[in-house]
C-alpha positions in Angstrom: 12.8 21.1 -1.3 9.4 20.1 -0.4 7.1 19.2 -3.1 3.0 18.6 -2.8 0.2 17.0 -4.6 -2.4 19.4 -5.1 -6.0 19.2 -5.0 -9.0 20.9 -5.5 -12.7 21.5 -5.1 -16.0 21.3 -7.5 -19.3 22.6 -5.9 -22.6 20.7 -5.9 -25.5 20.7 -3.6 -28.0 18.5 -1.9 -30.7 18.8 0.7 -31.9 16.5 3.2 -34.2 16.8 6.6 -31.8 18.2 9.3 -32.3 17.4 13.1 -30.4 19.7 15.4 -27.7 18.2 17.4 -26.5 20.0 20.6 -23.0 19.9 21.3 -20.5 20.1 24.3 -20.0 23.7 26.0 -16.8 23.6 27.7 -14.6 26.6 27.0 -11.1 25.8 25.1 -8.4 26.6 26.8 -6.8 30.0 25.3 -3.3 31.4 25.2 -1.6 34.5 23.4 1.8 32.6 22.0 2.2 29.0 22.2 0.1 25.9 23.0 0.6 22.2 23.6 -2.3 19.4 23.9 -1.7 16.3 24.5 -3.5 13.2 26.4 -1.2 13.6 29.7 -0.9 16.5 31.1 2.8 15.8 32.6 4.0 15.7 28.6 2.0 18.9 28.4 3.8 20.5 30.4 7.2 19.2 29.2 6.3 20.5 25.9 5.6 23.9 27.4 8.6 24.1 29.5 10.9 23.9 26.4 8.3 26.5 24.3 9.3 28.8 27.6 12.8 28.0 27.4 13.0 29.2 23.9 12.4 25.9 22.0 10.2 26.0 18.7 7.5 23.5 17.8 9.8 20.6 17.0 11.8 20.9 20.3 8.6 20.9 22.1 7.2 18.1 19.7 10.1 16.3 20.8 10.1 16.9 24.4 6.3 15.7 24.6 7.2 12.3 22.4 10.3 11.4 24.7 7.8 12.1 27.8 4.6 10.3 26.3 7.1 7.4 26.4 7.2 7.4 30.2 3.7 8.8 31.2 1.7 7.0 28.6 3.2 3.9 28.2 0.1 2.0 26.6 1.0 4.0 23.4 3.7 6.6 23.8 6.7 4.9 23.3 10.4 4.3 21.9 9.8 1.0 20.9 7.2 1.9 18.3 6.7 4.4 15.6 4.9 6.8 14.3 4.5 10.1 11.8 5.4 13.7 12.2 4.1 16.5 10.3 6.0 20.1 10.4 4.6 23.5 9.0 6.6 26.1 9.7 5.2 29.9 9.8 7.9 31.7 8.2 11.3 30.9 6.4 13.5 30.9 9.5 12.2 27.1 10.1 12.9 24.6 7.0 13.0 28.0 4.7 9.1 27.9 5.0 8.8 24.6 3.6 6.6 21.7 5.5 7.8 18.5 6.1 6.8 15.0 6.6 8.6 12.7 8.6 7.9 8.8 8.7 9.2 6.9 11.2 6.8 4.0 11.3 8.2 0.9 12.3 9.5 -1.5 9.4 8.8 -5.3 9.0 12.5 -7.3 10.0 14.6 -9.4 7.4 13.3 -12.5 8.8 9.9 -11.5 8.3 7.8 -13.3 5.5 4.4 -13.1 4.1 2.8 -16.4 5.5 4.6 -16.3 8.9 1.6 -15.6 11.1 0.3 -18.6 9.5 0.5 -22.7 10.5 0.7 -25.8 8.4 -3.0 -25.6 7.4 -2.6 -22.0 6.2 -4.5 -20.4 9.2 -3.9 -17.5 11.2 -1.9 -18.7 14.4 -4.2 -16.7 17.1 -2.4 -13.8 19.2 1.3 -14.4 17.2 1.3 -11.2 15.6 0.0 -9.2 18.3 1.7 -10.9 21.4 4.8 -11.7 22.0 8.5 -11.1 20.4 7.1 -12.3 17.2 4.7 -9.4 16.9 7.3 -6.7 16.6 8.4 -4.6 13.7 11.8 -2.2 13.8 11.3 0.4 16.2 11.2 4.1 14.6 10.4 6.5 17.3 14.2 7.3 18.7 15.3 8.0 15.1 12.4 10.1 14.1 12.7 12.0 17.3 16.2 12.5 17.2 16.1 13.2 13.5 13.5 16.0 13.8 15.5 17.4 16.4 18.8 17.6 14.7 17.1 18.6 11.5 14.4 21.3 12.7 14.9 22.0 16.1 17.0 24.6 18.1 18.0 23.5 21.4 19.4 20.2 21.1 18.5 16.6 22.1 19.9 16.7 25.7 17.8 19.6 26.7 14.3 18.6 25.0 14.8 15.1 26.7 15.2 16.4 30.0 11.7 16.3 31.0 11.2 12.5 30.0 14.3 11.6 32.1 13.3 13.5 35.1 9.5 11.7 34.8 11.2 8.3 34.3 13.6 9.3 37.5 11.5 10.8 39.9 8.1 9.2 38.9 4.9 10.7 38.3 1.7 10.4 40.3 -0.9 8.2 38.9 -4.7 9.0 38.0 -7.4 5.9 38.9 -7.7 5.6 35.6 -4.1 5.1 34.9 -3.3 2.8 37.8 -6.5 0.8 36.5 -4.9 0.9 32.6 -1.7 -0.9 34.5 -3.4 -4.2 35.4 -3.5 -5.1 31.5 -3.4 -8.9 31.8 -0.5 -8.6 28.6 1.7 -7.1 30.9 1.6 -10.1 33.1 2.6 -12.4 30.8 6.1 -11.2 30.3 8.7 -11.1 33.3 10.2 -7.7 32.9 6.8 -6.2 32.2 5.0 -8.0 35.4 8.2 -6.5 37.5 8.0 -3.0 36.0 4.4 -2.0 35.7 2.8 -4.3 37.9 5.7 -4.8 41.1 5.3 -8.7 40.6 1.8 -8.7 41.4 1.4 -5.4 43.8 -0.4 -3.3 41.3 0.1 0.7 41.8 -3.1 2.2 42.8 -4.4 5.8 42.3 -2.0 8.6 43.9 1.1 6.3 44.0 4.3 7.8 42.2 5.6 5.4 39.2 9.2 5.5 38.8 11.3 4.0 35.9 15.0 4.0 36.7 15.5 1.4 33.7 14.4 3.4 31.0 15.2 6.9 32.9 18.9 5.1 32.1 17.6 4.5 28.4 16.9 8.0 28.1 20.1 9.6 29.3 22.2 7.3 27.0 20.3 8.3 23.9 20.4 11.9 25.1 24.2 11.6 25.0 24.3 9.5 22.0 20.9 8.7 19.8 23.0 6.2 17.4 23.6 4.2 20.5 20.0 2.9 20.0 20.9 1.8 16.2 24.1 0.9 15.5 25.8 1.1 19.1 25.9 -0.9 22.6 22.2 -0.2 23.1 21.1 -2.3 19.7 23.3 -4.6 20.4 21.4 -5.0 23.8 18.1 -5.2 22.0 19.1 -7.9 19.6 20.4 -10.2 22.0 17.2 -9.7 23.8 15.3 -10.3 20.8 17.3 -14.1 20.3 16.9 -14.9 23.5 13.0 -14.3 23.7 12.5 -16.0 19.8 12.0 -12.4 18.1 12.9 -11.4 14.7 14.9 -7.9 15.3 18.3 -8.4 14.7 21.4 -5.6 15.1 21.6 -5.7 11.5 17.7 -4.9 11.3 18.2 -1.7 13.9 21.5 -0.3 11.7 19.1 -0.2 8.5 16.7 1.6 9.7 15.7 5.3 8.5 13.7 7.8 8.8 12.0 8.7 5.6 11.1 12.4 4.4 7.9 11.7 2.5 6.5 14.7 0.2 3.2 16.1 2.5 0.0 16.1 0.4 -1.6 19.2 0.0 -5.4 20.0 -0.6 -8.0 22.4 -0.2 -11.5 22.3 1.3 -13.8 25.5 1.2 -11.1 28.1 1.1 -8.7 26.1 3.4 -5.9 24.3 2.6 -5.3 21.3 4.1 -2.0 20.1 4.8 -1.7 16.2 5.5 -0.2 12.6 5.1 1.0 10.6 2.7 1.4 6.9 2.6 2.3 4.7 4.4 -0.4 6.9 5.8 -3.4 6.0 4.4 -5.2 8.7 6.2 -4.4 12.1 4.3 -5.4 10.7 0.4 -8.3 9.2 2.3 -9.0 12.6 4.4 -8.9 14.4 1.0 -10.8 12.2 -0.9 -13.7 12.6 1.3 -12.9 16.6 1.6 -13.2 16.2 -2.0 -16.6 14.3 -2.6 -18.2 16.9 0.5 -17.0 20.1 -1.1 -20.0 20.5 -3.8 -22.0 20.5 -0.4 -22.8 23.5 2.1 -23.4 21.5 5.1 -24.7 23.9 7.7 -27.4 24.5 5.2 -28.5 21.1 5.1 -28.5 21.0 8.6 -26.2 21.2 11.8 -23.4 19.4 13.2 -24.3 15.9 13.8 -27.7 16.1 12.3 -29.2 13.4 10.2 -28.7 15.5 6.8 -24.6 16.1 7.3 -24.4 12.3 8.9 -25.9 10.8 5.3 -23.9 12.9 3.4 -20.5 12.5 5.3 -21.1 8.9 5.9 -21.2 8.5 1.8 -18.3 10.2 1.2 -16.6 7.8 3.9 -18.0 5.0 2.3 -16.5 5.8 -1.3 -12.9 7.0 -0.1 -12.5 3.7 2.4 -13.5 1.9 -0.6 -10.5 3.5 -2.5 -8.5 2.6 0.5 -8.8 -1.0 0.6 -8.0 -1.4 -2.9 -4.9 0.9 -4.0 -2.7 2.2 -0.4 0.1 0.6 0.7 3.9 1.2 1.7 4.7 3.4 -1.2 9.0 2.0 -0.9 7.4 -0.9 -2.7 3.9 0.3 -4.2 2.9 2.5 -6.8 -0.3 3.9 -6.0 -2.8 6.2 -8.0 -2.9 9.4 -5.7 -3.5 11.7 -8.1 -6.5 10.1 -9.6 -7.9 9.5 -5.9 -7.0 13.5 -5.2 -8.7 14.4 -9.0 -11.8 17.1 -8.3 -13.6 15.3 -11.3 -13.5 11.8 -9.8 -15.1 13.4 -6.7 -17.6 15.0 -8.9 -18.2 11.9 -10.3 -18.5 10.3 -7.0 -20.6 12.6 -5.6 -23.2 12.2 -8.6 -23.6 8.6 -7.2 -24.8 9.8 -3.6 -28.6 9.4 -3.3 -29.8 12.7 -1.5 -31.8 10.8 1.3 -30.8 6.8 0.7 -27.7 5.4 1.6 -25.8 3.3 -1.2 -25.3 -0.5 0.1 -21.4 -1.1 -0.4 -22.2 -4.5 -1.9 -23.5 -2.8 -4.9 -21.5 0.3 -4.8 -19.7 0.8 -8.0 -16.5 3.0 -8.7 -16.9 5.4 -11.5 -15.5 4.3 -14.6 -12.8 6.2 -16.5 -10.8 7.6 -13.7 -8.6 4.7 -11.5 -6.5 1.6 -13.0 -7.8 -1.9 -12.2 -7.4 -2.5 -8.2 -5.3 -5.3 -7.5 -7.4 -8.6 -5.9 -8.0 -8.1 -2.5 -5.4 -10.6 -0.5 -5.7 -9.9 3.2 -7.5 -7.7 6.4 -4.9 -6.3 8.4 -5.6 -5.4 12.1 -5.2 -1.7 13.4 -5.7 -1.0 16.9 -7.5 2.3 18.7 -4.1 2.4 21.1 -2.6 5.2 19.6 -1.8 8.5 21.0 -1.6 12.1 19.1 0.2 15.8 20.0 -1.0 19.0 18.5 1.9 21.7 18.9 2.1 25.7 18.2 4.5 28.2 18.8 4.9 31.6 18.8 6.3 31.9 15.5 3.0 30.1 14.1 5.6 27.0 13.3 3.0 23.9 13.9 3.7 20.5 14.6 0.9 17.1 14.3 2.7 14.0 15.9 1.2 10.5 15.9 2.6 7.4 17.0 1.8 4.0 18.5 2.9 1.0 19.8 -0.1 -0.5 18.1 -2.1 -2.5 20.5 -1.9 -1.3 24.0 1.2 -1.7 25.5 2.3 -3.4 22.0 3.4 -6.7 22.4 3.5 -6.4 25.9 6.9 -7.1 25.8 9.8 -5.3 27.9 13.1 -5.3 26.9 15.0 -6.5 30.0 17.7 -3.8 31.5 16.1 -1.1 28.9 12.7 -0.7 30.5 10.9 0.3 27.3 7.7 -1.9 25.9 8.2 -3.0 22.4 5.4 -2.9 19.5 3.0 -5.0 17.9 2.9 -3.6 14.6 3.7 -6.6 12.4 -0.4 -7.2 12.9 -0.8 -3.9 10.9 0.4 -6.1 7.7 -2.3 -8.2 5.9 -1.9 -11.7 7.0 -4.0 -13.8 5.0 -7.0 -13.7 2.6 -10.6 -13.3 3.6 -9.8 -13.4 7.3 -11.4 -10.0 8.6 -9.7 -8.1 11.2 -11.1 -6.4 14.5 -12.2 -2.9 12.5 -13.3 -5.3 9.3 -11.2 -3.8 7.1 -10.2 -4.8 3.5 -6.7 -4.9 2.2 -5.0 -5.5 -0.9 -1.6 -7.4 -1.5 0.2 -3.6 -1.5 0.1 -4.2 2.4 1.0 -7.9 2.4 4.1 -8.5 4.9 7.8 -8.1 3.3 11.2 -7.6 4.7 11.7 -3.7 5.1 8.3 -3.1 4.6 6.5 -0.2 6.6 2.7 -1.3 7.3 -0.2 0.6 5.7 -1.5 3.2 9.0 -4.4 5.5 9.2 -3.1 7.9 11.3 -4.1 10.9 10.2 -1.6 14.4 11.5 -3.1 17.0 9.6 -2.9 21.0 9.4 -5.1 23.6 8.0 -4.6 27.3 7.2 -5.7 30.1 4.9 -4.2 29.2 1.2 0.1 29.8 0.9 1.5 31.7 -1.8 3.5 28.9 -4.3 6.3 29.1 -6.9 6.1 26.4 -9.5 9.1 24.7 -11.2 9.5 22.2 -14.2 11.7 19.5 -13.8 12.1 16.8 -16.1 8.7 17.1 -17.3 7.0 17.4 -13.8 5.3 20.1 -11.8 6.6 21.0 -8.7 6.0 23.3 -6.4 7.4 25.0 -2.9 5.9 27.5 -0.5 6.5 31.1 -0.9 4.8 32.5 2.0 3.1 30.3 4.3 -0.9 31.3 4.8 -1.9 31.7 8.5 -2.6 29.0 11.0 -6.1 27.9 11.4 -6.2 24.1 13.0 -4.0 21.7 14.0 -5.4 18.2 14.9 -5.5 14.2 14.7 -6.3 11.6 16.6 -5.7 7.8 17.5 -8.3 5.1 17.1 -7.3 2.6 14.4 -9.8 2.7 11.3 -11.6 5.2 12.8 -8.8 7.8 12.7 -9.7 9.4 9.6 -13.3 9.7 9.7 -12.4 11.4 13.6 -10.1 13.9 12.1 -12.6 14.6 9.6 -15.5 14.7 11.4 -13.3 17.5 13.8 -12.0 19.6 10.9 -15.6 19.6 9.2 -17.0 20.6 13.1 -14.8 23.5 13.5 -14.4 24.8 9.6 -18.2 24.0 8.3 -20.2 24.2 11.8 -18.6 26.7 13.5 -18.2 24.4 16.7 -15.1 25.5 19.1 -12.0 23.0 18.9 -13.4 21.9 22.9 -16.6 20.9 21.5 -15.4 19.3 18.3 -13.2 17.2 20.4 -15.9 16.2 23.0 -18.6 15.6 20.0 -19.9 11.9 20.3 -18.8 10.3 16.8 -20.1 8.2 14.1 -17.8 5.8 11.7 -18.5 4.4 8.6 -15.3 2.3 6.4 -17.2 0.7 3.3 -17.3 -2.7 5.1 -18.4 -3.8 6.8 -22.0 -1.7 5.9 -22.2 -0.5 9.3 -22.8 2.8 10.3 -21.1 2.7 13.9 -22.4 5.1 16.4 -20.0 6.2 20.1 -22.5 5.0 22.7 -23.0 8.5 24.0 -24.3 9.7 20.8 -27.8 10.7 20.7 -30.9 8.3 20.1 -32.8 10.5 17.5 -30.5 10.8 14.6 -29.4 7.3 15.1 -33.1 6.4 14.7 -33.4 8.6 11.6 -30.4 6.8 9.9 -31.9 3.4 10.6 -35.2 4.8 9.2 -33.3 6.0 6.1 -32.3 2.4 5.2 -28.7 2.3 7.2 -27.5 -0.5 9.4 -26.3 0.9 12.6 -24.6 -0.1 15.2 -24.0 1.8 19.1 -20.4 0.7 20.4 -20.5 -1.5 23.2 -24.4 -0.6 23.4 -25.1 -4.0 25.8 -21.6 -3.7 27.5 -21.8 -2.0 30.5 -18.5 -1.9 31.3 -17.2 -0.3 28.2 -17.7 3.4 27.6 -18.5 2.7 24.0 -15.9 5.2 22.6 -13.2 5.6 20.2 -10.4 8.3 19.5 -8.6 10.8 21.4 -8.8 14.5 19.8 -6.0 17.1 20.7 -6.8 20.0 18.7 -5.2 23.4 18.5 -7.3 26.3 16.6 -6.2 30.2 15.8 -8.8 32.6 15.7 -8.9 34.5 12.6 -9.1 37.5 13.7 -7.4 37.7 17.0 -4.3 35.1 16.5 -5.3 33.7 20.0 -4.8 29.9 20.4 -7.4 28.1 21.9 -7.1 24.2 22.9 -9.2 21.5 22.8 -8.2 18.4 24.7 -10.5 14.9 24.5 -12.8 14.4 27.6 -12.9 11.0 26.9 -9.6 10.5 29.2 -9.3 12.5 32.3 -5.6 13.2 32.4 -4.9 15.0 29.5 -4.1 18.8 29.1 -4.2 22.0 26.9 -1.7 24.4 27.8 0.2 27.1 26.6 1.4 30.8 27.3 
């Protein structure tokens, strides 16, 4: 039985001068019955194929996850980990109860708090990001196969066939994909150099990329998924790790388990928001942000991406990210004040600290008294990579899956397991390493996210599903009140994104753009993004963001920054929204595939 943390809303109002913003006008893809949206067209086609053959949303999601491991090797994976959020549309799937699968990587038993520090206590450059010591125990194979066994319909061998075919027969590279394979990281490791770069004869656009070793590995997993963790394949992975000074042992693999976590449930302007619990920081930070914003009628203060809206949303981000850094970590190792962060009275208290026209400097921001425990002393700042990938699926029965998984940085550690053909993650870099050393995103973390054997690092991945309110029944057990779904509410929106620390703000902005501001999912996915994370105290904008609202925010007192403003080679963007909305009147599915990349696809039938 699934139980939920519940969050409600309180009303307030605010006004600020608005400035119109015109969003992209590309129309969403529509379908009558089912839809898949991913960053790669071949992975989308794999999911749709499974849906057409009678699979449910979980079958299709598992097919997509394995297909992305073939066609999007920078982030799609079997050597990494992630999260899957499942929301049934009827009682026929999982008795109608939503489920959250945590298949995040774990620190190996040999990991230690100071493992990336030299004798002087300084962080050893790249040790946690490049090479065999950067890898946590992979969870993707366990997660996808668990999802299929527990909630799928067609069976693992069937849903893995599209991925096996793509690996064996190959897929045609676009110019963007071929260029990505030129990564200097891949050149550092023999198997990666051989497979992805043909020993220096780089692939070009239009060529077919085949991966026979990976195809054979996928065939072995399809025949016996336990082989990866407790069989001959586990022994091969462990032997490779030992030969290359890695940390992962056969015992680490054998001990790995998927965790079923309690999904978080909140409410925002009449909608039910189902989202991710720790070790994702994304869900609770998203809900705290929305709780703060629930007191505003955002369309009345200004249109989408206007200075009026940017101000209020940014101040909500600032406050929720302050709590993220102080309190969140692996729930198996920490007790976290999720109920307090979710308290609508706490959100109301935060909202009263927001000046209607001026920013609140992070350096002087004071948490409202009487709600939260004293935070532990900040210990370190972890790295978190933007190179992740998300996919969204809805089937003909209204079942929905929102899943985000990753190798961490692009191509993970750069290390390919020789003979097996898959890349290993560099997820150990998501742990906090050393006090006072800022990461690429400047995120501040506390000891809750310190390295420890068997621990899962904190993540910003935020798979989320929005619906009309469900009907619940309530139970008392050992003095605690729990709830289970009696009748799911009508599905409204499935969303998520990669982007490191910007994931949460991207998901929040997509949700607000669709639900509050009336943008369609394609316009929401393509709209230029802004981000604030408490520290550094900088309001960040994508390079394509219009200059006028940026200037208005600067004039209001914000420190602003346009991403890669002076780097002509960089697109200056982040995230990759893969969205599905359901028209509340007609039930038509609408897919929005982020155009920041040019090989993705929304499709259905």
